Backbone bond lengths (Angstrom), bond angles and torsions (degrees), N, CA, C in turn:
res aa  C-N    CA-C-N  psi(-1)  N-CA   C-N-CA  omega(-1)  CA-C   N-CA-C  phi
1 M - - - 1.443 - - 1.537 108.45 -
2 P 1.335 117.65 124.23 1.471 119.98 178.81 1.525 111.67 -70.97
3 I 1.295 114.60 147.34 1.457 121.15 178.35 1.518 107.50 -119.50
4 G 1.327 117.17 124.37 1.454 120.98 -179.99 1.518 111.68 -81.80
5 V 1.304 116.25 116.27 1.462 120.25 178.92 1.525 110.98 -121.21
6 G 1.341 116.82 6.35 1.457 119.40 179.18 1.517 111.21 61.16
7 A 1.301 115.91 -133.89 1.469 121.13 -177.47 1.523 111.68 -96.28
8 L 1.316 118.00 17.12 1.464 121.47 -175.69 1.522 112.23 -53.48
9 F 1.327 117.24 -50.16 1.464 119.48 -177.28 1.522 111.25 -66.51
10 D 1.328 117.20 -35.11 1.469 120.03 176.48 1.526 110.71 -64.41
11 F 1.319 117.43 -40.85 1.464 121.00 178.37 1.526 110.76 -65.71
12 L 1.336 115.72 -46.03 1.463 119.89 -177.76 1.525 112.14 -64.90
13 S 1.323 117.10 -35.32 1.469 119.98 179.95 1.527 112.07 -79.49
14 G 1.319 116.93 -14.39 1.458 120.61 -179.61 1.514 114.02 83.97
15 S 1.339 117.93 7.96 1.461 119.83 -179.31 1.521 112.53 -77.01
16 I 1.332 117.81 -21.60 1.469 122.47 175.26 1.525 107.24 -128.36
17 P 1.332 117.87 127.98 1.476 119.28 -179.81 1.525 111.44 -74.22
18 R 1.311 115.38 150.76 1.464 120.89 173.99 1.520 109.18 -76.35
19 A 1.291 116.38 156.92 1.460 121.56 177.31 1.525 109.29 -69.82
20 P 1.330 117.11 158.16 1.469 119.62 174.30 1.537 110.61 -57.62
21 A 1.308 115.87 154.02 1.473 121.79 -174.43 1.525 112.25 -55.61
22 L 1.323 117.73 -39.83 1.466 119.86 -179.08 1.522 111.48 -61.34
23 L 1.326 117.66 -42.29 1.465 120.13 178.50 1.521 111.48 -66.14
24 R 1.329 116.98 -35.25 1.461 119.47 177.34 1.518 111.13 -67.49
25 V 1.324 117.00 -41.02 1.470 120.66 179.33 1.530 110.13 -63.52
26 L 1.327 116.11 -39.03 1.466 121.20 -179.78 1.529 112.58 -80.90
27 R 1.338 117.20 2.97 1.471 123.46 -178.67 1.522 111.81 60.56
28 L 1.330 116.78 38.74 1.460 122.02 -179.62 1.532 112.39 -116.50
29 E 1.316 116.57 26.04 1.459 119.00 179.12 1.525 110.71 -62.36
30 W 1.325 117.06 -29.92 1.458 120.77 177.44 1.527 111.13 -60.42
31 L 1.325 117.72 -34.66 1.458 121.91 179.54 1.531 110.56 -68.12
32 F 1.313 117.21 -39.10 1.457 122.34 176.09 1.521 110.37 -63.22
33 R 1.337 116.82 -44.66 1.461 120.40 178.86 1.513 111.33 -65.34
34 L 1.334 117.26 -37.07 1.465 120.67 176.74 1.523 110.62 -62.57
35 A 1.320 117.54 -38.79 1.464 121.36 178.32 1.536 110.87 -67.75
36 L 1.327 117.77 -32.98 1.463 121.05 179.23 1.528 112.69 -75.25
37 E 1.320 116.91 -38.75 1.464 121.57 -175.64 1.524 111.39 -132.15
38 P 1.327 118.44 63.66 1.467 119.40 -175.60 1.529 113.58 -64.63
39 G 1.315 117.55 -37.23 1.460 120.16 -178.85 1.516 113.59 -63.40
40 R 1.304 117.04 -30.00 1.462 121.28 -177.99 1.515 113.02 -93.27
41 L 1.320 117.48 -33.02 1.464 119.99 -170.30 1.525 115.64 -105.62
42 W 1.330 119.35 -9.84 1.464 119.62 -173.61 1.522 112.45 -60.13
43 R 1.317 116.91 -41.03 1.472 118.97 -177.20 1.526 110.91 -67.31
44 R 1.327 116.36 -39.36 1.468 120.51 -179.29 1.523 111.15 -64.58
45 Y 1.338 116.98 -48.10 1.456 120.24 -173.07 1.529 113.47 -83.15
46 L 1.324 117.88 -36.33 1.466 120.26 -173.68 1.524 113.65 -93.61
47 I 1.329 117.41 -21.84 1.465 120.20 177.97 1.524 110.65 -114.56
48 G 1.314 116.91 -48.94 1.462 121.25 -174.66 1.516 114.35 -63.39
49 N 1.319 117.63 -46.52 1.470 120.00 -177.89 1.528 112.72 -66.55
50 P 1.349 119.74 -47.58 1.472 118.26 176.49 1.533 112.61 -62.29
51 L 1.324 116.98 -36.77 1.465 119.69 177.91 1.525 110.88 -63.58
52 F 1.322 116.46 -42.27 1.464 120.40 177.07 1.523 110.99 -60.72
53 L 1.336 117.19 -46.57 1.467 120.40 179.71 1.522 111.20 -62.72
54 W 1.324 117.58 -39.60 1.465 121.31 178.15 1.526 110.28 -60.80
55 R 1.324 116.57 -43.61 1.468 120.13 -179.36 1.524 111.51 -66.52
56 V 1.324 117.08 -38.60 1.466 120.40 177.69 1.520 110.25 -63.71
57 L 1.325 116.98 -46.75 1.464 120.48 -179.81 1.526 111.65 -64.74
58 R 1.317 116.82 -39.67 1.466 120.02 178.82 1.523 110.63 -64.32
59 Q 1.327 117.46 -43.78 1.459 120.56 178.95 1.525 110.90 -65.04
60 R 1.309 116.27 -39.86 1.463 119.74 179.05 1.523 111.56 -63.17
61 S 1.341 116.22 -42.20 1.467 118.57 179.47 1.522 110.81 -67.53
62 E 1.327 118.25 -35.52 1.463 120.73 176.32 1.521 111.31 -64.60
63 M 1.329 116.45 -37.60 1.469 119.96 -179.81 1.523 110.75 -68.65
64 T 1.332 118.08 -37.58 1.463 120.34 -179.40 1.529 110.30 -71.62
65 R 1.323 118.39 -30.45 1.470 120.56 177.99 1.521 111.62 -71.60
66 R 1.318 117.70 -26.53 1.475 120.97 -178.44 1.515 111.86 -76.19
67 R 1.295 117.94 -19.09 1.476 120.80 -177.31 1.476 112.05 -74.87
């Protein structure tokens, strides 16, 4: 069974730098990673995440209408 750990192993090995402390405090480390690897991460962060949120909100509204 796969376990999702994100970039944890990359951070621990030092192969990918962590975002500056201010970006981590503001919960914007994803933006720093997008700037480092735009070719690999743009689809995940700019299309995948909003699509996921849209589906969650749509399902939630459907559930409230059924009540």
